[in-house]
C-alpha positions as CSV (number, residue, x, y, z in Angstrom):
1,M,-28.6,58.9,42.3
2,L,-31.7,56.7,42.6
3,Q,-32.9,57.9,39.2
4,T,-29.5,57.3,37.7
5,K,-29.4,53.7,39.1
6,R,-32.9,53.0,37.7
7,S,-31.9,54.4,34.4
8,S,-28.8,52.3,34.3
9,E,-30.8,49.1,35.1
10,Q,-33.1,49.8,32.2
11,L,-30.2,50.4,29.9
12,L,-28.6,47.2,31.2
13,L,-31.8,45.2,30.4
14,F,-31.9,46.6,26.9
15,F,-28.2,45.9,26.3
16,L,-28.5,42.3,27.6
17,V,-31.4,41.6,25.2
18,F,-29.5,43.2,22.3
19,W,-26.3,41.3,23.1
20,A,-28.2,38.0,23.3
21,I,-30.1,38.6,20.0
22,I,-27.0,39.6,17.9
23,N,-25.2,36.5,19.2
24,I,-28.1,34.2,18.5
25,I,-28.2,35.5,14.9
26,Q,-24.5,35.0,14.6
27,A,-24.5,31.6,16.1
28,A,-27.4,30.4,13.9
29,F,-26.0,31.5,10.6
30,V,-22.2,31.3,10.8
31,E,-20.7,27.9,10.1
32,L,-18.6,26.3,12.8
33,H,-15.0,27.2,13.3
34,A,-13.0,23.9,12.9
35,D,-12.0,24.0,16.6
36,E,-15.6,24.1,17.5
37,A,-16.2,20.9,15.6
38,Y,-13.3,19.3,17.4
39,Y,-14.8,20.3,20.7
40,W,-18.1,18.9,19.5
41,M,-16.3,15.6,19.2
42,Y,-15.3,16.0,22.8
43,S,-19.0,16.1,23.7
44,R,-19.6,12.8,21.8
45,F,-17.0,11.2,24.2
46,L,-17.6,12.9,27.5
47,D,-14.8,12.4,29.9
48,W,-13.0,14.1,32.8
49,G,-10.2,15.3,30.5
50,Y,-8.9,15.4,26.9
51,F,-5.5,15.5,25.3
52,D,-5.5,19.3,24.7
53,H,-7.9,20.7,27.3
54,P,-10.0,20.1,30.4
55,P,-13.6,19.1,29.8
56,M,-15.8,22.1,30.5
57,V,-16.2,23.0,26.8
58,A,-17.6,19.5,26.2
59,V,-20.2,20.1,28.8
60,F,-21.2,23.5,27.3
61,I,-21.6,21.9,23.9
62,K,-23.4,18.7,25.1
63,L,-26.0,20.7,27.0
64,G,-26.9,22.8,23.9
65,D,-26.4,20.1,21.3
66,T,-28.8,17.8,23.2
67,L,-31.6,20.3,22.6
68,F,-31.0,20.7,18.9
69,H,-28.2,19.7,16.6
70,N,-27.2,22.8,14.7
71,S,-24.7,25.6,15.1
72,L,-27.1,27.5,17.5
73,G,-27.5,24.5,19.7
74,L,-23.7,24.0,19.9
75,R,-23.2,27.7,20.9
76,L,-26.3,28.1,23.0
77,I,-24.7,27.8,26.5
78,T,-22.0,30.2,25.4
79,I,-24.6,32.8,24.4
80,I,-26.3,32.4,27.8
81,T,-23.1,32.6,29.8
82,S,-21.8,35.5,27.8
83,T,-25.0,37.5,28.4
84,L,-24.8,36.6,32.1
85,S,-21.2,37.7,32.1
86,V,-22.2,41.2,31.0
87,Y,-24.6,41.4,33.9
88,L,-22.0,40.2,36.4
89,L,-19.4,42.6,35.0
90,W,-21.8,45.5,35.5
91,K,-22.6,44.5,39.0
92,T,-18.8,44.3,39.7
93,V,-17.8,47.6,38.2
94,S,-20.9,49.7,39.1
95,R,-19.8,49.7,42.7
96,Y,-17.1,52.2,41.6
97,T,-18.9,54.4,39.1
98,Q,-22.3,54.1,37.4
99,N,-22.2,55.1,33.7
100,F,-23.8,52.4,31.8
101,K,-23.5,54.2,28.5
102,L,-19.8,54.1,28.9
103,F,-19.9,50.5,30.1
104,A,-21.8,49.4,27.0
105,L,-19.5,51.5,24.7
106,L,-16.3,50.0,26.1
107,F,-17.6,46.4,26.3
108,S,-18.8,46.6,22.7
109,A,-15.5,48.0,21.5
110,V,-13.5,45.0,22.7
111,V,-13.1,42.6,19.7
112,L,-12.4,39.6,21.9
113,F,-15.7,39.9,23.8
114,H,-17.6,39.7,20.5
115,V,-15.7,36.5,19.5
116,Y,-16.6,34.7,22.7
117,G,-20.1,36.1,22.7
118,F,-21.0,33.1,20.5
119,I,-17.9,31.0,19.4
120,T,-17.6,28.0,21.7
121,T,-14.1,26.9,22.6
122,P,-12.4,26.4,26.0
123,D,-12.1,30.2,26.1
124,S,-15.9,30.5,26.3
125,P,-16.3,28.9,29.8
126,L,-12.9,30.5,30.8
127,F,-14.5,33.9,30.0
128,F,-17.6,33.2,32.1
129,F,-15.9,31.6,35.1
130,T,-13.2,34.3,35.2
131,V,-16.0,37.0,35.4
132,L,-17.8,34.9,38.0
133,F,-14.5,34.5,39.9
134,F,-13.9,38.2,40.0
135,Y,-17.5,38.9,41.0
136,V,-17.3,36.5,44.0
137,Y,-13.7,37.4,44.9
138,Q,-14.7,41.0,45.2
139,R,-17.2,40.1,48.0
140,Y,-14.8,37.6,49.6
141,A,-12.1,40.2,49.8
142,E,-14.5,42.4,51.7
143,E,-16.1,39.7,53.9
144,D,-14.3,36.6,55.2
145,K,-17.4,34.4,55.2
146,V,-17.7,30.6,54.6
147,K,-20.4,31.1,52.0
148,W,-18.1,33.1,49.8
149,A,-15.2,30.7,50.4
150,L,-17.2,27.6,49.4
151,L,-18.7,29.4,46.3
152,L,-15.2,30.6,45.3
153,A,-13.8,27.1,45.7
154,L,-16.4,25.7,43.2
155,I,-15.8,28.5,40.8
156,I,-12.1,27.9,40.9
157,A,-12.6,24.2,40.1
158,C,-14.9,25.3,37.1
159,L,-12.2,27.8,36.1
160,L,-9.6,25.0,36.0
161,Y,-12.0,22.7,34.2
162,S,-12.4,25.3,31.5
163,K,-8.8,26.0,30.5
164,Y,-5.4,25.6,32.2
165,H,-4.8,29.3,31.7
166,G,-7.1,29.8,34.6
167,I,-4.2,29.0,36.9
168,L,-2.7,32.4,36.0
169,V,-5.8,34.1,37.4
170,L,-5.5,32.3,40.7
171,F,-1.7,32.9,40.9
172,F,-1.8,36.6,40.3
173,T,-4.8,37.1,42.6
174,I,-3.0,35.4,45.5
175,L,0.1,37.3,44.7
176,S,-1.9,40.6,45.0
177,N,-3.0,39.8,48.5
178,F,-0.8,37.6,50.7
179,K,-3.1,38.4,53.7
180,L,-5.4,35.8,52.3
181,L,-3.0,33.1,53.5
182,R,-3.9,34.1,57.1
183,R,-7.6,33.2,56.6
184,P,-8.7,29.7,57.6
185,S,-11.3,30.1,54.9
186,F,-8.6,30.4,52.3
187,W,-7.3,27.0,53.1
188,L,-10.9,25.7,52.9
189,I,-11.0,27.1,49.4
190,V,-7.7,25.3,48.5
191,V,-9.0,21.9,49.9
192,V,-12.5,22.0,48.3
193,S,-11.2,23.2,44.9
194,I,-8.6,20.5,44.8
195,V,-11.1,17.8,45.7
196,A,-13.5,19.1,43.1
197,F,-10.7,19.1,40.5
198,L,-9.4,15.6,41.5
199,P,-11.3,13.7,38.8
200,H,-9.4,15.5,36.1
201,I,-6.0,14.9,37.9
202,I,-6.9,11.2,38.1
203,W,-7.8,11.2,34.4
204,Q,-4.3,12.7,33.6
205,I,-2.6,10.0,35.7
206,D,-4.6,7.2,34.1
207,N,-3.8,8.4,30.6
208,N,-0.1,9.0,31.3
209,Y,-0.3,12.9,31.6
210,P,-1.0,13.6,27.9
211,S,-1.8,17.3,28.4
212,F,1.4,17.9,30.4
213,Y,3.6,16.1,27.9
214,Y,2.0,18.0,25.0
215,H,2.0,21.5,26.5
216,V,5.2,21.3,28.5
217,I,7.5,18.7,26.9
218,D,6.5,17.7,23.4
219,R,5.5,21.1,22.2
220,N,8.7,22.3,20.5
221,A,9.6,26.0,20.8
222,D,10.2,27.8,17.5
223,F,13.4,29.7,17.0
224,Y,12.8,33.2,18.2
225,K,11.7,35.7,15.6
226,F,11.0,39.4,16.4
227,K,7.7,39.1,14.7
228,F,6.5,36.8,17.5
229,T,6.8,39.7,19.9
230,S,5.7,42.5,17.5
231,E,2.6,40.5,16.3
232,Y,1.7,39.8,19.9
233,V,1.8,43.5,20.9
234,L,-0.1,44.6,17.9
235,A,-2.7,41.9,18.3
236,Q,-3.4,42.9,21.9
237,L,-4.0,46.5,20.8
238,A,-6.3,45.3,18.0
239,L,-8.3,42.9,20.2
240,A,-8.9,45.7,22.8
241,G,-10.5,47.7,20.0
242,P,-8.7,48.5,16.7
243,L,-9.4,52.3,17.1
244,V,-9.7,52.8,20.9
245,G,-7.7,49.9,22.4
246,W,-4.7,52.2,23.0
247,F,-6.9,54.5,25.1
248,L,-8.1,51.6,27.2
249,Y,-4.6,50.6,28.0
250,K,-3.6,54.2,28.8
251,S,-6.6,54.6,31.1
252,A,-6.0,51.2,32.8
253,V,-2.4,52.1,33.6
254,Q,-3.4,55.5,35.0
255,L,-5.9,54.0,37.6
256,K,-4.7,54.3,41.1
257,S,-6.5,52.5,44.0
258,S,-5.7,50.8,47.3
259,D,-8.8,48.7,47.0
260,A,-7.9,44.9,47.4
261,F,-10.1,43.9,44.5
262,I,-8.7,46.6,42.1
263,K,-5.2,45.5,43.2
264,A,-6.0,41.9,42.2
265,I,-7.3,43.1,38.8
266,K,-4.1,45.1,38.3
267,F,-1.9,42.2,39.2
268,N,-3.8,40.0,36.7
269,F,-3.7,42.8,34.1
270,Y,0.0,43.3,34.2
271,G,0.9,39.7,35.1
272,I,-0.9,37.9,32.3
273,F,0.1,40.3,29.6
274,V,3.7,40.2,30.7
275,F,3.7,36.4,31.1
276,F,2.6,35.9,27.5
277,L,4.9,38.7,26.3
278,F,7.9,36.7,27.7
279,S,6.4,33.6,26.1
280,T,6.9,35.1,22.7
281,F,10.6,34.6,23.2
282,K,10.0,30.8,23.2
283,G,7.6,30.8,20.2
284,R,4.4,32.1,18.7
285,V,1.7,33.1,21.2
286,E,-2.0,32.9,20.2
287,A,-3.5,36.4,20.6
288,H,-6.6,35.2,22.5
289,W,-4.7,33.5,25.3
290,T,-4.7,36.8,27.1
291,L,-8.5,36.8,27.5
292,P,-8.6,37.0,31.3
293,A,-6.2,40.0,31.1
294,M,-8.5,41.6,28.5
295,L,-11.3,41.4,31.1
296,C,-9.0,43.1,33.6
297,L,-8.2,45.8,31.0
298,F,-11.9,46.5,30.5
299,I,-12.6,46.7,34.3
300,L,-9.7,49.1,35.0
301,A,-10.3,51.3,31.9
302,Y,-14.0,51.6,32.7
303,I,-13.4,52.7,36.3
304,E,-10.7,55.2,35.3
305,I,-12.6,56.7,32.4
306,G,-15.9,56.8,34.3
307,R,-14.4,58.9,37.1
308,K,-14.2,62.0,35.0
309,P,-16.0,63.5,32.0
310,V,-15.7,61.2,29.0
311,P,-14.0,63.0,26.0
312,R,-16.5,63.6,23.2
313,W,-14.0,62.4,20.6
314,F,-13.7,59.1,22.4
315,N,-17.4,58.5,22.1
316,Y,-17.3,59.1,18.4
317,L,-14.3,57.0,17.9
318,A,-15.7,54.1,19.9
319,I,-18.9,54.2,17.9
320,V,-16.9,53.9,14.7
321,N,-14.9,51.1,16.3
322,I,-18.1,49.2,17.1
323,V,-19.6,49.8,13.6
324,L,-16.4,48.2,12.1
325,I,-16.8,45.1,14.4
326,I,-20.5,44.8,13.6
327,A,-19.7,45.0,9.9
328,V,-17.2,42.1,10.1
329,R,-19.8,40.1,12.0
330,L,-22.4,40.7,9.3
331,I,-19.9,39.7,6.6
332,L,-19.7,36.3,8.2
333,V,-23.5,35.9,8.1
334,F,-24.2,37.3,4.6
335,P,-21.6,36.2,2.0
336,I,-20.3,38.9,-0.3
337,D,-18.9,37.5,-3.5
338,A,-16.1,40.1,-3.7
339,L,-14.9,39.0,-0.2
340,M,-15.1,35.3,-0.8
341,K,-11.5,35.4,-2.1
342,V,-10.3,36.5,1.3
343,K,-9.2,33.3,3.1
344,V,-10.4,34.2,6.5
345,V,-13.9,35.0,5.1
346,A,-14.2,31.9,2.8
347,Y,-13.2,29.8,5.8
348,Y,-16.7,30.1,7.3
349,F,-18.6,29.1,4.1
350,G,-19.0,25.8,2.2
351,T,-18.1,23.3,4.9
352,K,-21.5,21.6,5.1
353,Q,-21.5,21.1,1.3
354,W,-17.9,19.8,1.4
355,A,-18.8,17.2,4.0
356,A,-21.8,16.1,1.9
357,Q,-19.7,15.7,-1.2
358,I,-17.2,13.4,0.6
359,K,-20.0,11.4,2.3
360,E,-21.6,10.9,-1.1
361,K,-18.4,9.0,-2.1
362,A,-17.8,7.2,1.2
363,G,-21.4,6.3,2.0
364,T,-21.6,4.7,5.5
365,F,-17.9,3.7,5.6
366,P,-15.3,5.4,7.8
367,V,-13.3,8.2,6.2
368,I,-9.6,8.7,7.0
369,F,-8.1,12.1,6.9
370,T,-4.5,12.8,7.7
371,D,-2.5,15.3,9.9
372,S,-5.5,17.2,11.2
373,F,-7.9,17.0,14.1
374,Q,-10.0,19.8,12.6
375,V,-10.9,18.4,9.2
376,P,-12.2,15.0,10.4
377,S,-14.1,16.8,13.2
378,R,-15.8,19.1,10.7
379,Y,-16.7,16.1,8.6
380,N,-18.1,14.3,11.7
381,Y,-20.2,17.3,12.8
382,Y,-21.8,18.0,9.4
383,T,-22.5,14.3,8.8
384,Y,-23.6,13.9,12.5
385,S,-21.4,10.9,12.9
386,T,-18.1,9.7,14.3
387,K,-17.1,8.1,11.0
388,G,-14.3,10.6,10.3
389,F,-10.9,9.6,11.7
390,G,-7.7,11.7,12.0
391,Y,-4.6,9.8,11.2
392,D,-1.8,11.6,12.9
393,S,1.6,11.0,11.2
394,R,5.0,11.4,12.8
395,Y,5.3,14.8,11.1
396,Y,2.2,16.1,13.0
397,R,1.3,16.4,16.6
398,K,-0.7,14.0,18.7
399,N,-4.2,15.0,19.8
400,Q,-7.5,13.5,21.1
401,Y,-7.9,11.2,18.0
402,D,-4.9,9.2,19.4
403,I,-6.9,8.5,22.5
404,W,-10.5,8.0,21.3
405,P,-11.5,4.4,20.3
406,L,-12.1,5.5,16.7
407,E,-9.0,3.7,15.3
408,D,-10.5,0.4,16.6
409,S,-13.5,0.9,14.4
410,I,-11.4,1.1,11.2
411,R,-8.5,-1.3,11.8
412,N,-8.8,-4.4,9.5
413,R,-11.9,-2.9,8.0
414,K,-12.8,-1.1,4.7
415,A,-12.4,2.7,4.7
416,Y,-12.2,5.7,2.4
417,Y,-8.9,7.5,2.5
418,V,-9.1,11.2,1.6
419,L,-6.2,13.6,0.9
420,S,-6.0,17.2,-0.3
421,Q,-3.3,16.1,-2.8
422,S,-3.2,13.3,-5.3
423,H,-2.4,9.8,-4.0
424,G,-0.3,9.3,-7.1
425,D,-0.8,8.4,-10.8
426,H,-0.5,4.7,-10.1
427,V,-3.5,4.7,-7.8
428,K,-7.2,4.6,-8.9
429,Q,-8.7,7.6,-7.1
430,D,-11.8,9.8,-7.0
431,T,-11.4,13.5,-7.7
432,I,-13.7,15.6,-5.5
433,A,-14.0,19.3,-6.5
434,T,-15.3,21.3,-3.5
435,D,-15.4,25.0,-2.4
436,K,-12.7,24.0,0.0
437,G,-10.4,22.9,-2.8
438,M,-9.7,19.6,-4.6
439,F,-9.8,16.4,-2.6
440,Y,-8.7,12.9,-3.7
441,G,-10.2,9.7,-2.3
442,V,-9.1,6.0,-2.5
443,W,-10.6,2.9,-1.0
444,I,-8.6,0.7,1.4
445,N,-10.1,-2.7,1.8
446,K,-8.3,-3.6,5.0
447,V,-6.9,-0.8,7.0
448,R,-3.7,-1.5,9.0
449,T,-2.8,1.2,11.6
450,Y,-1.0,1.0,14.9
451,Q,-1.3,4.5,16.2
452,K,-1.6,3.6,19.9
453,I,1.3,1.2,20.1
454,A,3.9,2.7,22.4
455,I,7.6,2.4,21.8
456,N,10.2,3.3,24.4
457,L,13.9,2.8,24.9
458,S,14.5,0.4,27.7
459,E,17.5,2.5,28.6
460,V,18.3,5.9,27.2
461,P,22.0,6.0,26.2
462,E,24.2,8.4,28.2
463,A,26.4,9.2,25.2
464,W,25.4,9.8,21.5
465,K,28.5,9.7,19.3
466,R,28.1,11.1,15.8
467,G,28.1,8.6,13.0
468,E,28.0,5.7,15.4
469,T,25.9,2.6,14.8
470,K,24.3,2.1,18.2
471,K,22.7,-1.0,19.6
472,V,19.6,-0.3,21.7
473,T,16.6,-2.2,23.1
474,L,13.1,-1.2,22.5
475,E,10.1,-1.9,24.7
476,I,7.0,-2.2,22.5
477,T,3.6,-2.1,24.2
478,N,0.4,-3.3,22.5
479,P,-2.6,-1.6,24.2
480,Y,-5.2,-3.2,21.9
481,H,-7.6,-6.0,22.9
482,E,-6.2,-8.2,20.1
483,P,-2.8,-9.4,19.1
484,V,-0.7,-7.3,16.8
485,S,1.8,-8.7,14.2
486,L,4.6,-6.5,13.0
487,G,5.5,-9.1,10.3
488,N,4.4,-8.7,6.7
489,A,3.7,-12.3,5.6
490,G,0.3,-12.4,4.0
491,E,-0.3,-8.7,4.6
492,E,-1.5,-6.5,1.7
493,W,-0.1,-3.4,3.4
494,K,3.4,-3.6,4.7
495,C,4.6,-2.4,8.2
496,F,8.1,-0.9,8.9
497,L,9.7,-0.2,12.3
498,E,11.6,3.1,11.8
499,Y,13.3,5.8,13.8
500,G,14.0,9.5,13.0
501,F,16.1,12.3,14.3
502,K,14.7,15.8,14.5
503,K,16.9,18.9,14.5
504,D,16.0,22.6,14.4
505,G,12.3,21.7,14.1
506,N,12.7,19.4,11.1
507,F,13.4,15.7,10.8
508,V,16.8,15.0,9.3
509,Y,15.8,11.5,8.2
510,F,13.8,8.4,8.9
511,K,15.5,5.0,8.7
512,T,14.5,1.4,9.3
513,F,15.4,0.1,12.7
514,T,17.6,-2.9,12.1
515,A,15.8,-5.7,13.9
516,D,14.1,-9.0,13.0
517,V,10.4,-8.4,13.7
518,S,9.1,-10.6,10.8
519,Q,7.8,-13.2,13.3
520,L,6.9,-10.8,16.1
521,I,3.4,-11.1,17.5
522,I,2.5,-8.9,20.5
523,A,-0.3,-10.2,22.7
524,P,-3.1,-7.9,23.9
525,N,-1.9,-5.5,26.6
526,A,1.5,-7.0,26.6
527,T,5.0,-5.5,26.3
528,V,7.9,-7.1,24.4
529,R,11.6,-6.2,24.2
530,V,13.3,-5.9,20.8
531,G,17.0,-5.4,20.3
532,G,18.3,-3.7,17.2
533,M,20.7,-1.2,15.6
534,M,20.3,2.4,14.6
535,K,22.6,5.0,13.0
536,I,23.4,8.2,14.9
537,P,23.5,11.4,12.7
538,E,26.9,12.5,11.3
539,E,26.5,16.1,12.4
540,P,26.8,17.0,16.1
541,G,24.0,18.9,17.8
542,K,20.9,18.6,19.9
543,Y,18.3,16.2,18.4
544,K,15.0,14.7,19.2
545,L,14.6,11.0,18.5
546,I,11.3,9.3,17.9
547,F,10.3,5.8,16.9
548,S,7.6,5.2,14.3
549,L,5.5,2.3,12.9
550,R,4.9,3.1,9.3
551,T,2.1,1.1,7.7
552,E,1.3,1.5,4.1
553,P,-0.2,3.6,2.5
554,F,0.2,6.0,5.4
555,S,3.3,8.1,6.2
556,G,4.0,6.5,9.7
557,G,2.8,7.4,13.2
558,R,4.5,8.9,16.2
559,N,4.8,5.9,18.5
560,S,7.2,7.3,21.0
561,G,7.7,10.5,22.9
562,M,10.5,12.9,22.0
563,I,13.8,11.5,23.3
564,T,16.6,14.0,23.7
565,A,19.8,13.1,22.0
566,D,22.9,15.3,22.4
567,V,25.1,14.1,19.6
568,K,28.8,14.9,20.0
């Protein structure tokens, strides 16, 4: 047994070095995913929270990017924590059976582990802190000691600072062992973790709960399609290993154990997969959201398969599975002309050149992109600036660009406005041919945008009668440090106060809110009340109403939340 343990430790060291090297190569030579560029922007404005996610990903990126500004620097902490995760996973599962060759084979076969071996998104710290949580919980379940409780509390805080999905891990772990509630140390964990997470909660309060409103309220569910469920199931099989994933699931289900730790892993395994399975009935579920459950799948499958002789056919099939994954990873490093027509491959090439081409036209002036938080982020990363701004129209969703002070740096100033379609034949525009497609740029000498102005109904009507012309009062709040005029006298770009009704996921129309705002000037940080008329849709049904300030040449922002209107 001693010789086996020594041999396993040697193989572990070799695998850790190999895993780190392959991820370093990948990180250094593969261009950033657009989401990574967005999270790099997070690191430029460090805060206790962001519109979409908690701040841990920003910390990961900031630490590496401070050392050197390139793709390897951005991904450095992910590589380190991913490698450490392998070590912790081995220390966790080797208590049950020691077969490192099987461990390495299974770990390398899981597609999702390769993705978050170097890609840096909120799932990267989620991956690490979930592994660390299970590692420490395994010891806490055995020993009710304060040292494990305090360490677990800090890890829980880090887990929640990584991604909100971490709450599922905590919920199903507690559900698996209600005896924890009898431990005084458990309540110490609760108190310490809440105190540690308090800065993020305060940030949410100070910013009017943007993450809650986006994820829970404003995020509209799609009408159910069977493919939401079928694609989810197939994706989970593929991400566990396109050739061997089915065997991992089969083995995980077969494992029987009364061990408290294994019970927690089983609850997380079933609970998280089923939770997101039911979520497909409300809309599309991103395949990688099940990352913590995929870790549980790996742990359960390894223990079950390792308890008996491993089938020879499985070894061969797993090796082929790994070769396929490595081949895909190499394709993203070394471009093959024949594959550049494949959209998912071409996505990772040419962004740096694209940003340079646009910067050549824009110079040092700000650049406005529309309806994307990814495109301006990629521009910012590859020009090492914060000159790119994402204008979010009423047809798009809000994001962190609606919170950052970037709009203040372009309002009433000269900027370069870039679209992926023509601005129109009547406009003098630049045509920029790039590997990412054709882009069109125009100059705006004095930008007029009011993205952050908030519009609310002073009182939401109880009844919405179809076809009715309804009188309502709006409360319009100016959050800027300068007065805002909604009138158009002397303005090059006109402003229009509009409203729109959304039904079945699409806006039925936008119309001008009938009110006299030609002389309206709103003082800094002030709120004014404006009465006016609007037309209710002719067709009955459940609608979402929003108010919008449309300033030329843009398509109008989303200046209110979604207001439910049941038209009868």
